[in-house]
C-alpha positions in Angstrom: 6.0 -9.4 -63.4 8.2 -11.2 -65.8 11.8 -10.1 -65.2 13.3 -12.0 -68.1 16.3 -10.0 -69.3 18.3 -12.8 -71.0 18.5 -13.3 -74.7 17.4 -17.0 -74.7 14.4 -17.6 -77.0 11.4 -18.3 -74.8 9.8 -21.7 -75.5 6.4 -23.0 -74.5 6.6 -24.2 -70.9 6.1 -27.9 -70.3 3.6 -29.2 -67.8 4.0 -31.8 -65.1 5.4 -34.3 -64.6 8.9 -32.9 -64.7 12.0 -35.2 -65.0 14.2 -32.6 -63.3 13.4 -30.1 -60.6 15.7 -27.3 -59.3 14.7 -25.7 -56.0 16.2 -22.8 -54.0 14.0 -22.6 -50.9 13.9 -19.5 -48.7 15.0 -21.3 -45.6 13.8 -19.9 -42.3 16.3 -20.8 -39.6 17.8 -18.9 -36.7 21.1 -18.9 -38.6 19.6 -17.5 -41.9 18.1 -14.3 -40.3 19.8 -11.9 -42.8 17.9 -13.5 -45.8 14.6 -12.2 -44.4 15.7 -8.7 -45.4 15.7 -9.7 -49.0 12.7 -12.0 -49.4 10.0 -13.9 -47.4 11.2 -17.0 -45.6 9.5 -20.3 -45.2 9.5 -22.8 -42.3 11.0 -26.2 -42.8 7.6 -27.8 -42.3 6.0 -25.6 -45.0 8.8 -26.4 -47.4 8.6 -30.2 -46.7 4.8 -30.0 -47.3 5.1 -28.6 -50.8 3.5 -30.9 -53.4 6.7 -31.6 -55.2 6.1 -35.3 -55.3 3.1 -34.7 -57.6 5.2 -32.5 -59.9 8.0 -35.0 -60.5 8.0 -37.9 -62.9 8.2 -41.4 -61.5 11.9 -41.4 -62.5 13.3 -38.0 -61.7 16.2 -35.8 -60.5 16.1 -33.1 -57.9 18.7 -30.4 -57.5 18.2 -28.7 -54.1 20.2 -25.6 -52.9 21.2 -25.5 -49.3 23.5 -23.3 -47.2 26.0 -24.7 -44.7 23.4 -23.9 -42.0 20.6 -25.9 -43.8 22.5 -28.9 -45.0 20.8 -31.3 -42.6 17.4 -29.8 -43.4 18.0 -30.3 -47.2 18.3 -34.0 -46.7 15.0 -34.0 -44.8 13.3 -31.9 -47.5 14.5 -34.2 -50.3 13.2 -37.2 -48.5 9.8 -35.5 -47.8 9.5 -34.8 -51.5 10.2 -38.5 -52.4 13.9 -38.3 -53.3 17.1 -39.8 -52.0 20.2 -37.5 -51.9 23.1 -39.1 -53.9 25.7 -36.4 -53.6 26.3 -32.7 -52.7 27.8 -30.4 -55.3 29.7 -27.5 -53.7 29.7 -24.0 -55.1 33.1 -22.5 -54.1 32.8 -18.7 -54.0 36.4 -17.8 -53.3 35.4 -14.8 -51.2 35.1 -14.5 -47.4 31.4 -14.7 -46.3 29.5 -14.3 -43.1 29.5 -16.8 -40.3 29.6 -17.2 -36.5 32.0 -20.2 -36.2 33.6 -20.3 -39.7 33.2 -17.8 -42.5 30.9 -19.3 -45.2 32.5 -19.3 -48.6 30.4 -22.1 -50.1 26.9 -23.3 -50.8 25.7 -26.7 -51.8 23.5 -28.1 -54.4 22.2 -31.5 -53.3 21.7 -34.0 -56.2 18.9 -36.5 -55.5 17.0 -39.1 -57.5 13.8 -41.1 -57.3 13.0 -44.2 -59.3 15.3 -45.3 -62.1 17.0 -42.0 -63.0 20.5 -42.5 -64.4 22.6 -39.4 -65.2 23.4 -38.4 -68.8 26.9 -37.3 -67.9 29.1 -39.2 -65.4 32.1 -37.0 -65.2 30.7 -34.0 -63.3 32.9 -33.2 -60.3 31.3 -32.4 -56.9 32.3 -28.7 -57.1 31.9 -25.6 -59.2 33.7 -22.3 -59.1 31.5 -19.5 -60.3 31.3 -15.7 -59.5 29.2 -14.3 -56.7 26.5 -11.9 -57.9 23.7 -10.1 -56.0 22.2 -11.6 -52.8 21.2 -15.3 -53.2 21.7 -15.2 -56.9 22.8 -18.7 -57.8 25.4 -19.1 -60.5 24.1 -19.1 -64.1 26.4 -22.0 -64.7 23.9 -24.2 -62.8 21.6 -24.5 -65.8 24.2 -25.9 -68.2 25.5 -28.2 -65.5 22.0 -29.5 -64.7 21.1 -29.9 -68.4 24.3 -31.9 -69.0 23.6 -34.3 -66.2 19.8 -34.5 -66.0 17.0 -35.0 -68.6 14.1 -32.5 -69.3 11.5 -31.3 -69.0 12.8 -29.0 -66.3 11.1 -27.0 -63.5 12.7 -24.3 -61.3 11.0 -23.7 -57.9 11.5 -20.4 -56.1 12.8 -18.8 -59.4 13.5 -15.1 -59.4 14.2 -14.8 -63.2 13.9 -16.9 -66.3 16.7 -19.4 -66.7 19.6 -18.3 -68.9 19.1 -21.4 -71.1 17.6 -22.4 -74.4 16.1 -25.5 -72.9 12.4 -25.7 -72.0 12.2 -24.6 -68.4 9.1 -24.0 -66.4 9.3 -21.6 -63.4 7.5 -21.0 -60.2 8.1 -18.3 -57.6 6.7 -15.1 -56.1 9.1 -12.8 -58.0 8.3 -14.1 -61.5 5.4 -14.7 -63.7 5.0 -18.4 -62.8 4.1 -21.1 -65.3 2.4 -23.5 -62.9 0.2 -23.3 -59.8 1.0 -25.0 -56.5 -2.2 -25.7 -54.4 -1.8 -24.0 -51.0 1.2 -22.0 -52.2 -0.2 -18.9 -54.0 2.1 -16.4 -55.7 1.2 -13.0 -57.3 0.9 -14.4 -60.8 -1.9 -16.7 -59.6 -4.0 -13.6 -58.9 -3.2 -12.1 -62.3 -4.1 -15.4 -64.0 -7.4 -15.5 -62.0 -8.2 -11.9 -63.0 -7.6 -12.6 -66.7 -9.8 -15.7 -66.5 -12.6 -13.8 -64.7 
């Protein structure tokens, strides 16, 4: 079901290849157990095997969300998808979070590239301060930041809602009416699309 509640004017979704991909994987690790109460988790190997390489342009950017517990895995996923991490961008939440050793008050957005993919804006600092919303809801400010640094067309993987942006974003996820299909990774909207076609 499409849960678009923002006022941005919908635009026709572009098709691969995408020059910029944003992903927020549902990491399944022993330290991320609480997330499983909110959505289905995926193993590291299943995330790494996703056909992101085929979705990305030859020269492309990747923005990959990781938690403090999955920082190392994020580098592995970016490499498996054909990208090289260039810098982490840290979301500072300014609230005390959960944690066993230290209390987590940050998440990280790994910026990675492949091919010749210069940035459009060279003055972006490596941190953002944005309000915390419902569980795992990443800051809406991410879209303006990404669009300032990276070229379109854009794709968001594991999207839960339409981006709050007027740029042309495609989305894929199991909580939204997805614009693309990923072979081997079916989501509910694939069944709906098949029923309409049949």
